[in-house]
C-alpha positions as CSV (number, residue, x, y, z in Angstrom):
1,X,167.2,82.1,182.2
2,X,170.9,81.3,183.2
3,X,171.3,80.1,180.2
4,X,169.9,82.1,178.0
5,X,171.2,85.0,180.4
6,X,175.1,83.5,181.0
7,X,175.9,83.4,176.7
8,X,174.5,86.3,176.1
9,X,176.7,88.7,178.2
10,X,179.9,86.1,178.3
11,X,182.4,86.1,180.4
12,X,186.8,86.3,178.6
13,X,188.1,83.3,180.9
14,X,185.0,80.5,182.9
15,X,186.9,78.1,186.2
16,X,184.8,75.2,187.0
17,X,184.3,73.9,190.0
18,X,182.0,70.8,189.4
19,X,178.7,72.4,187.6
20,X,179.7,75.8,188.9
21,X,181.3,78.6,186.4
22,X,183.4,80.5,188.2
23,X,182.9,83.6,185.2
24,X,186.0,86.2,185.7
25,X,186.1,89.4,183.7
26,X,188.5,92.2,185.0
27,X,185.9,93.2,187.6
28,X,183.9,94.6,185.3
29,X,179.9,93.9,185.9
30,X,178.4,91.2,188.5
31,X,177.1,88.9,186.2
32,X,180.3,88.7,184.4
33,X,182.3,88.1,187.4
34,X,180.6,85.6,189.5
35,X,179.7,81.9,190.0
36,X,177.0,80.3,188.1
37,X,175.9,77.6,190.0
38,X,173.5,74.5,187.4
39,X,174.2,71.9,189.9
40,X,174.6,71.4,193.4
41,X,178.0,70.5,194.5
42,X,179.7,67.1,196.6
43,X,180.3,69.1,199.1
44,X,178.8,73.0,199.7
45,X,181.6,74.4,201.8
46,X,184.0,73.1,199.9
47,X,182.6,74.5,196.8
48,X,182.1,77.5,198.3
49,X,185.7,78.2,199.8
50,X,187.1,77.2,196.5
51,X,185.0,80.0,194.7
52,X,186.4,81.7,197.3
53,X,189.8,81.4,197.1
54,X,189.5,81.6,193.5
55,X,188.7,85.4,193.6
56,X,190.6,86.3,196.1
57,X,193.7,85.3,194.4
58,X,191.7,87.7,192.1
59,X,191.4,90.3,194.0
60,X,187.7,90.3,193.2
61,X,184.8,90.2,196.4
62,X,183.6,85.9,195.7
63,X,179.6,86.8,194.0
64,X,177.3,83.9,193.4
65,X,174.5,84.6,191.2
66,X,171.3,83.0,193.3
67,X,167.3,82.0,190.6
68,X,166.4,78.8,192.5
69,X,169.0,77.7,194.9
70,X,167.5,78.2,197.5
71,X,170.0,75.2,199.9
72,X,173.2,77.8,199.0
73,X,171.0,81.5,199.4
74,X,171.3,79.8,202.8
75,X,173.8,78.3,203.0
76,X,175.8,82.5,202.0
77,X,173.3,84.3,204.4
78,X,174.9,81.7,207.3
79,X,178.4,83.0,206.1
80,X,177.6,86.2,206.5
81,X,177.2,86.8,202.6
82,X,175.2,90.0,201.6
83,X,172.0,90.1,199.1
84,X,172.7,92.6,196.3
85,X,171.2,93.7,193.5
86,X,167.6,91.6,193.2
87,X,166.9,91.5,189.5
88,X,163.8,90.7,187.9
89,X,163.1,88.9,184.3
90,X,160.4,89.8,181.9
91,X,159.3,88.6,178.7
92,X,157.5,88.9,176.0
93,X,156.2,87.6,172.4
94,X,157.8,89.3,169.2
95,X,154.3,88.3,167.0
96,X,153.1,92.7,167.1
97,X,157.0,93.9,167.6
98,X,157.1,96.6,165.1
99,X,160.3,98.9,164.6
100,X,160.3,102.6,164.4
101,X,162.2,105.0,161.5
102,X,165.7,106.9,162.4
103,X,166.6,103.4,164.9
104,X,170.1,102.3,163.4
105,X,170.8,98.6,164.0
106,X,174.7,97.8,163.1
107,X,176.9,94.0,163.6
108,X,179.2,95.9,165.8
109,X,179.1,99.2,168.7
110,X,181.0,102.1,168.0
111,X,182.9,104.0,170.0
112,X,180.4,106.4,170.0
113,X,177.6,103.6,171.2
114,X,180.4,102.0,173.7
115,X,181.3,105.4,175.3
116,X,178.0,106.1,175.9
117,X,176.8,103.2,177.3
118,X,179.6,103.2,179.4
119,X,178.1,106.4,180.9
120,X,175.7,105.6,182.4
121,X,176.4,102.1,183.5
122,X,180.2,102.4,184.4
123,X,180.5,101.5,187.7
124,X,184.8,101.8,186.8
125,X,184.7,105.4,186.7
126,X,185.7,107.4,182.8
127,X,187.6,104.8,181.7
128,X,185.8,102.2,179.9
129,X,187.8,99.4,180.5
130,X,188.3,97.0,176.8
131,X,187.2,94.0,178.8
132,X,183.9,95.6,178.9
133,X,183.8,95.2,174.7
134,X,184.7,91.9,175.1
135,X,181.4,91.4,177.0
136,X,179.6,92.9,174.8
137,X,180.4,91.4,170.9
138,X,181.2,88.5,172.8
139,X,178.4,87.1,170.3
140,X,176.9,87.7,167.8
141,X,174.4,90.7,168.3
142,X,173.0,93.7,167.0
143,X,173.6,97.1,168.8
144,X,170.7,99.6,168.8
145,X,171.2,103.8,168.2
146,X,169.5,106.4,168.6
147,X,170.4,110.3,168.1
148,X,173.7,109.8,169.7
149,X,172.0,109.8,173.0
150,X,170.1,105.8,173.5
151,X,171.5,103.0,172.5
152,X,170.6,99.0,173.0
153,X,172.3,95.8,172.7
154,X,169.8,92.5,171.7
155,X,171.0,89.1,171.1
156,X,169.3,86.5,169.2
157,X,169.3,82.4,170.5
158,X,167.3,80.9,168.9
159,X,163.6,81.7,169.6
160,X,164.5,83.9,172.4
161,X,166.3,87.5,171.3
162,X,167.7,88.6,174.9
163,X,167.6,92.5,175.5
164,X,170.7,93.4,176.7
165,X,172.6,97.2,177.9
166,X,169.4,99.8,177.3
167,X,171.2,102.9,178.6
168,X,169.8,107.0,177.3
169,X,171.8,109.7,178.4
170,X,170.7,111.9,181.9
171,X,170.1,114.8,179.2
172,X,168.1,113.1,176.9
173,X,164.9,111.4,179.3
174,X,161.6,111.4,179.1
175,X,161.6,111.3,175.2
176,X,160.6,108.7,174.5
177,X,163.7,107.4,173.3
178,X,164.4,104.3,175.4
179,X,161.5,102.9,173.8
180,X,161.8,104.2,170.6
181,X,165.2,102.2,170.6
182,X,163.5,98.7,172.6
183,X,161.2,98.8,169.8
184,X,163.9,98.8,166.8
185,X,165.4,96.1,168.3
186,X,162.1,94.0,168.9
187,X,160.9,94.8,165.4
188,X,165.1,93.1,164.5
189,X,165.3,90.0,165.9
190,X,161.6,89.1,164.7
191,X,162.9,89.5,161.3
192,X,165.6,86.9,162.8
193,X,163.5,84.7,163.8
194,X,163.2,85.3,167.2
195,X,159.7,84.3,169.1
196,X,160.0,86.0,172.9
197,X,161.6,88.4,174.1
198,X,163.4,88.7,177.8
199,X,165.2,91.5,179.9
200,X,166.6,91.2,182.9
201,X,166.0,94.5,184.9
202,X,167.7,95.4,188.7
203,X,163.9,96.2,191.0
204,X,164.7,99.2,192.5
205,X,164.4,99.9,188.3
206,X,161.4,101.8,189.0
207,X,161.5,103.4,185.4
208,X,162.2,100.7,183.9
209,X,160.9,98.6,185.2
210,X,157.6,100.5,184.1
211,X,158.8,101.3,180.1
212,X,159.0,97.6,179.7
213,X,155.7,97.0,181.9
214,X,154.7,99.3,178.7
215,X,155.6,97.5,176.1
216,X,154.0,94.2,176.8
217,X,156.5,92.2,179.2
218,X,156.1,90.4,182.4
219,X,157.7,89.6,185.1
220,X,158.9,85.9,185.1
221,X,161.0,85.4,187.7
222,X,164.8,86.8,188.3
223,X,168.2,86.0,190.5
224,X,169.8,87.7,193.1
225,X,174.0,87.8,194.1
226,X,175.5,87.1,197.4
227,X,178.5,89.3,197.9
228,X,180.7,88.2,200.1
229,X,183.7,91.7,200.3
230,X,187.0,90.6,199.3
231,X,189.0,92.0,202.6
232,X,186.4,88.7,204.8
233,X,187.4,86.4,206.4
């Protein structure tokens, strides 16, 4: 799952330390600005120090994405890193996926699509940075929109379909728009040969988790972040 998520949400810049990937995207999203540890370095303390130096040099906090790396997680905890955003991975098969009408799926996001997603999910104020579009269009994907009020993104990855960037305008919620976008993306992926779908959702987002569970997704692992503030000693 780590590899799937990393490939579907690509950071424009990646620096390597042993089997660690230090991802950098100008601070836009923790996923694209964090260390993805895919193995154990020879000298853990030195590798962490080098990662800290890398991100501090960019003026960013040092962030690690942690799934099953219990030794590293404990080391970072002892070092004062905060545990942030526990996130669940959820999966389902696509055999029964059927598309609702009126959901438009294109090969690229329009400005309106990007602006809606950013207005719901953006964390850097009202102005959408250019790097956000670079992340979202870094790999081939389908971009769904409905009534100018709901959007979503799906990434075919062999037998897997990754669902990302689900967003509904606040004044359009509780009308089933997100559900219709999700169903359209799943059907779109099935027609492209994908057999299973996955998504990741922040654990505290009870409404989204309920939506996904109602559409047949079940929990299958997850990850969290360890964050060290840029001003920490």
